[in-house]
C-alpha positions in Angstrom: -0.5 -47.8 16.8 -4.2 -48.1 17.6 -6.7 -46.9 15.0 -9.2 -44.2 15.8 -12.7 -45.7 15.6 -14.7 -42.5 15.9 -14.6 -39.0 17.2 -17.0 -37.3 19.5 -18.6 -33.9 19.0 -20.8 -31.9 21.4 -23.8 -30.3 19.7 -26.5 -28.0 21.1 -29.4 -30.0 19.4 -28.9 -33.7 18.8 -31.9 -34.2 16.6 -31.0 -31.3 14.3 -27.3 -32.4 14.2 -28.3 -36.0 13.2 -30.5 -34.6 10.4 -27.7 -32.3 9.2 -25.0 -35.0 9.2 -27.3 -37.3 7.3 -28.6 -34.8 4.7 -25.5 -32.7 4.1 -22.6 -35.1 4.6 -24.3 -38.5 3.9 -23.8 -40.1 7.3 -26.2 -42.8 8.4 -27.5 -43.3 12.0 -26.0 -46.5 13.5 -27.3 -46.3 17.0 -29.4 -44.0 19.2 -30.3 -41.5 20.1 -29.7 -42.7 23.6 -30.6 -40.8 26.8 -28.5 -40.8 30.0 -29.8 -39.7 33.4 -27.3 -40.2 36.2 -30.0 -40.3 38.8 -31.4 -43.5 37.2 -28.0 -45.2 36.9 -25.7 -47.0 39.3 -23.2 -44.8 41.1 -20.5 -46.3 38.9 -21.4 -46.2 35.3 -19.6 -46.0 32.0 -20.8 -42.6 31.0 -19.6 -41.0 34.2 -16.4 -43.0 34.1 -15.6 -41.7 30.7 -17.0 -38.1 30.9 -16.8 -37.3 34.6 -19.4 -37.2 37.3 -20.4 -33.6 36.5 -22.5 -35.0 33.6 -26.0 -35.5 35.0 -28.1 -35.7 31.8 -27.1 -36.1 28.1 -28.2 -37.6 24.8 -25.9 -39.2 22.2 -26.0 -41.0 18.9 -23.5 -42.9 16.7 -23.3 -42.2 12.9 -21.0 -43.5 10.1 -20.1 -42.3 6.6 -19.8 -44.6 3.7 -16.0 -44.4 3.9 -16.0 -45.8 7.5 -15.6 -42.5 9.3 -17.6 -42.6 12.6 -18.8 -39.8 14.8 -20.6 -39.8 18.1 -22.7 -36.7 18.8 -23.4 -35.6 22.3 -26.0 -33.2 23.6 -25.3 -32.3 27.2 -28.6 -31.5 28.8 -27.3 -30.9 32.4 
């Protein structure tokens, strides 16, 4: 069986969600926030491969708790 490395959660406001996960649940920011704009990417890119080509703009960040639980937060802009 393959281990789950992290889960992804869609949030309406990435910056507020990062702050909440850090302050309330003790997560720490590992990477990001990153911005994705499909119009600036190659036609074939990892984001659209994973999430579908209806995603045009989004932001995301990776966080981790002290116990190793990882989350990836997504803010879908368009």
